Each structure stands twice: as C-alpha cells, then as structure tokens.
C-alpha positions in Angstrom: 186.3 150.3 132.3 188.0 150.7 135.7 188.3 154.5 135.4 184.6 154.6 134.3 183.5 152.7 137.4 185.6 154.9 139.6 184.0 158.0 138.2 180.5 156.5 138.6 181.2 155.7 142.3 182.4 159.3 142.8 179.3 160.7 141.2 177.0 158.5 143.3 178.8 159.1 146.6 177.6 162.1 148.7 180.0 165.0 148.2 182.2 165.3 151.4 183.7 168.5 152.6 187.4 167.9 153.1 188.4 171.5 154.1 186.7 174.5 155.7 184.7 176.7 153.4 183.7 180.3 154.2 180.9 182.3 152.5 181.0 186.0 153.1 178.6 188.9 152.4 175.7 187.8 154.6 173.7 190.1 156.9 174.1 189.0 160.5 173.5 185.3 159.7 171.7 183.4 162.5 170.7 180.0 161.2 171.4 177.8 158.2 170.1 174.6 156.7 171.3 172.4 153.8 169.2 172.0 150.7 169.8 170.4 147.3 173.6 170.8 147.4 173.3 174.4 148.7 172.2 176.3 151.8 169.5 178.6 153.1 170.7 181.2 155.7 168.6 183.5 157.8 169.9 187.1 158.3 168.4 189.3 160.9 169.4 192.6 159.1 171.4 195.6 160.0 171.2 195.5 163.8 171.8 192.8 166.3 168.3 193.1 167.7 164.9 191.4 167.0 163.3 194.6 165.7 160.3 194.6 163.4 162.1 196.8 160.9 161.5 194.8 157.7 165.2 194.4 156.9 165.6 190.6 157.5 166.3 188.2 154.7 166.6 184.5 153.8 169.7 184.1 151.7 170.6 181.2 149.5 173.9 179.7 148.4 173.7 177.5 145.4 175.6 174.3 144.8 177.8 176.5 142.6 178.7 178.7 145.5 176.8 181.7 144.3 175.0 183.9 146.9 171.5 185.2 146.4 171.2 187.6 149.3 167.4 187.7 149.3 165.6 184.5 148.2 162.0 185.3 149.2 160.3 188.7 148.4 158.1 188.6 151.4 158.8 191.0 154.3 160.9 189.6 157.1 162.0 191.4 160.2 164.7 189.4 162.1 164.5 185.8 160.9 166.4 183.3 163.1 165.8 179.6 163.3 165.2 177.5 160.2 163.7 174.1 159.6 163.1 172.5 156.1 160.3 170.0 155.8 158.7 168.7 152.5 160.1 171.6 150.5 158.7 174.1 153.0 161.2 176.3 154.9 159.9 177.2 158.3 161.3 180.4 159.8 161.0 181.9 163.3 160.6 185.7 162.7 160.2 187.6 166.0 156.6 186.9 166.8 155.6 184.8 163.8 156.4 181.3 162.6 156.3 181.4 158.8 156.6 178.8 156.1 157.8 179.3 152.5 157.6 177.0 149.6 161.2 176.8 148.3 160.1 176.0 144.8 157.4 178.7 144.3 159.1 181.1 146.8 155.6 181.9 148.2 154.6 182.1 151.8 152.3 179.1 152.7 152.2 179.2 156.5 152.0 182.0 159.1 151.3 181.5 162.8 151.3 184.3 165.3 150.8 182.6 168.6 147.7 184.6 169.8 149.7 187.7 169.3 151.6 187.0 172.5 155.0 185.7 171.3 158.0 187.5 172.6 160.9 186.4 170.4 160.6 183.1 168.6 164.1 181.8 168.1 165.0 178.2 167.0 162.9 175.7 165.1 163.2 171.9 164.9 161.2 169.0 163.5 159.4 166.4 165.6 157.6 164.7 162.7 155.8 165.7 159.5 153.1 167.6 161.3 154.8 168.9 164.5 157.5 171.5 165.1 159.2 172.8 168.2 160.1 176.5 168.5 161.6 178.4 171.4 160.5 181.8 172.7 163.6 183.4 174.2 161.8 186.4 175.8 159.1 184.3 177.5 161.2 181.3 178.5 158.9 178.9 176.7 159.1 176.0 174.2 156.1 175.7 171.9 154.9 172.5 170.2 153.3 173.6 166.9 150.9 171.6 164.7 151.6 173.0 161.3 148.5 171.4 159.7 146.0 172.6 162.3 147.8 175.9 162.9 147.7 175.3 166.7 150.2 175.0 169.4 150.7 174.2 173.1 153.4 175.5 175.6 155.5 172.7 177.0 155.7 172.6 180.8 158.8 173.9 182.5 160.3 177.4 182.1 163.8 177.9 180.8 165.7 181.2 181.2 166.4 182.5 177.8 165.8 179.3 175.7 167.5 179.3 172.3 168.5 176.1 170.4 166.2 173.2 170.4 166.5 169.6 169.1 164.4 166.4 169.4 165.6 162.8 169.8 162.8 160.7 168.4 164.3 157.4 169.7 164.4 158.7 173.3 161.3 161.0 172.9 163.5 163.7 174.4 163.4 167.5 173.8 166.7 169.2 174.4 166.9 173.0 174.8 170.0 175.2 175.4 169.7 178.5 177.1 171.4 181.9 177.4 170.5 182.5 181.0 168.4 185.3 182.7 168.8 188.6 180.8 171.3 186.8 178.6 173.9 186.8 181.3 175.8 183.7 180.1 174.6 181.3 182.8 172.5 179.2 180.5 172.5 175.4 180.6 171.1 172.5 178.6 167.6 171.4 179.6 165.7 168.3 178.7 162.2 166.6 179.1 160.2 163.8 177.6 158.0 165.2 174.9 155.0 162.8 175.2 154.7 163.0 179.0 152.2 165.5 180.3 153.8 165.4 183.7 157.3 166.1 182.5 159.0 169.5 182.8 162.3 170.9 181.6 165.1 170.2 184.0 168.8 171.1 183.6 171.1 168.2 182.6 173.7 167.1 185.2 177.2 168.3 184.2 175.8 170.7 181.6 178.1 173.4 180.2 177.3 176.9 181.4 177.3 179.9 179.0 175.6 182.0 176.5 174.4 179.0 174.6 172.9 179.4 171.1 172.6 176.5 168.7 172.4 172.8 169.3 172.3 169.6 167.3 172.2 165.9 168.1 175.4 164.3 166.8 174.3 160.7 167.5 172.4 158.8 170.1 174.5 160.1 173.1 176.1 163.4 172.1 174.9 166.9 171.8 176.9 169.7 170.2 176.2 173.2 171.5 177.5 176.6 170.4 178.5 179.2 173.0 179.0 183.0 172.5 180.5 183.3 176.0 179.3 186.9 176.1 177.4 189.5 174.1 179.9 192.3 175.2 182.5 192.4 172.4 183.3 188.7 172.2 186.7 187.8 170.8 186.2 184.0 170.6 183.5 181.4 170.8 183.2 177.8 171.8 181.5 174.5 170.9 180.6 172.1 173.7 180.3 168.4 173.1 178.0 167.0 175.8 178.0 163.2 176.4 174.5 162.2 177.6 175.8 158.9 179.0 178.8 160.3 180.9 177.1 163.5 181.9 180.2 165.6 181.0 181.4 167.7 178.1 184.5 168.7 176.2 185.1 172.1 174.6 186.4 173.3 171.2 187.6 176.9 170.7 186.2 178.6 167.5 185.6 182.0 166.0 183.5 184.5 167.8 179.7 184.8 167.5 178.7 181.1 166.6 175.0 181.2 166.2 172.5 178.5 165.3 174.7 175.6 164.2 173.3 172.8 161.9 174.4 169.6 160.3 174.9 168.9 156.6 174.5 165.1 157.0 175.2 164.3 153.3 178.6 166.1 153.5 179.4 165.2 157.1 179.9 168.9 157.7 179.0 171.4 160.4 177.3 174.7 159.4 178.3 177.6 161.6 176.8 181.0 161.0 179.4 183.5 162.3 177.0 186.3 163.0 179.3 189.1 163.9 181.6 188.5 160.9 178.7 188.1 158.4 180.0 184.6 157.4 178.8 181.1 157.1 181.5 178.5 157.7 181.2 174.9 156.5 183.5 172.7 158.6 184.1 169.0 158.2 183.1 167.1 161.3 186.4 165.2 161.2 188.3 168.5 161.6 187.0 168.6 165.2 187.2 164.9 165.7 183.5 164.5 165.6 
C-alpha cells in the first residue's frame, strides 16, 4: 500500500526538471511557451532579420520530447513573441498579431495595426481580453483588445522595446529595451497600465544592455535576458532586478538568449538560444531562483 501511495503522489505532483535539457534542430528560435507537458517555439527562419519571406515557423516539442518543426500550415514570416490563452496561441509576426487554435491548428485571429506596425516583437497577457505587444521599430507598446480587434498605443516612447510583462497586482507594465539602433544601451522601463497620465520611465538602477526577454519571477523580481551585442556575441547574461532594492545581479549564460519564459508547473526557465538553434530548459534552482 505504501508503494502505491508513493506512486500516486508522484503521478499527481507536477513534473519538476532536475537537470538542464537541450532541444536542437530549431530555426533561429525566438520565443517559447509551455503547453500540456510540451512547448511551442517560434522560429524566425533562415536569416536573423524580420523579413517577410514566408520561412518562419511555430515548432512544437511534445511531452515525449519529439520535435515537429512546423505545427501550423499557415504562412509565417519571422514569428517572435508568443502568448497562450484559452487554447489560442498568439504570435507577433513582423507587422501582424496572429492567433492560432492549438487544437484545430487553424488561424482564428489576425490584426494588422492599421498597416503601420514596424516590427511587433513580444506578447504578454493582461487578462482574457487584453494583450500587450511591443513594436521594436517604432518604440511603442500596444494594448490590444483581442475580442474587439482594436488597440491603443501606450504613452511613453521606449528606444527598441523588446520583452514585456504585466504585474496585475501592481497594475504595472514592464518593458525591456535594446537601445537606439540596437546599440546595447537599453534599460527596463515601467508605467501604470490603467493611468492615462502615466508614461514609460526607466527604472532606477536598471541593467543596461541589449535586453531581449523578460519575466516576472515573483512580486519583487524581474528576470531579463541580455545579448550584450549583436556583433558575434560569445556569451549572454541574465539579470535579476529587485524592484524593492532597485538593484540587480547577473548570471552568465550561453550566447543569444532570446525571449525567455517560465514553465511554472516544472519550475523551469525556457531559454531560446537563437544563434545555436536550441531551446534550453533550465531548473530555476540551478540559478538560485
């Protein structure tokens, strides 16, 4: 009976990652999201550029570890940020924000912001009807109503915005940036979402770099990935920024860390290593997080 109970507990307990895992064979992976024991990964294609060349893919790694390089048959160009809500995978694809039903594999949402978007990059959830997406070329953050198919541009320009996340408890939007012309002088910016007078301002003591992905670890810490440079980088970094202390610590990692994400059920960090065509799954405890 004791062995049966132990087995039952193991089966009902979320599967934790105890060692790093690496998945190869991807195509310049930019973003990842956990789903049903597996992962969706965006791949921008053959070139490290947001070209409308039709060679982008959304790949899928199943719970068995098998890779399906192309999950949706629809044409994608350079898909980057991903957000999964109610079985719909929302994808930033150059100048369109698209949504795909992960069960039927059909496109169910497509927003082209007045034909004026430059390069939509990251995507994050606010609630079941609202998403945030960054436009890296235009220095904007857009608040999108996915049911109405409308959007507004949030006040306050950010030079090269990339990763975005939302803290519902504090009603704060956080954005990390790459800097003007992607020169590696980007910082973390913040503003209240539901305050029409608020504008994005850099955080005191912010790390400075070519910042890409960002997640909220808990109620007072942000985790940000940093390429350092686009010119043949040999290493990358993760910055842990403490919102209370207004200071950060740094972790050295592999080059080209793109849009990081959290697999909460496994307490693991998802790190698309774009330049090496890999997705790494890293236990948070490995970094003391």
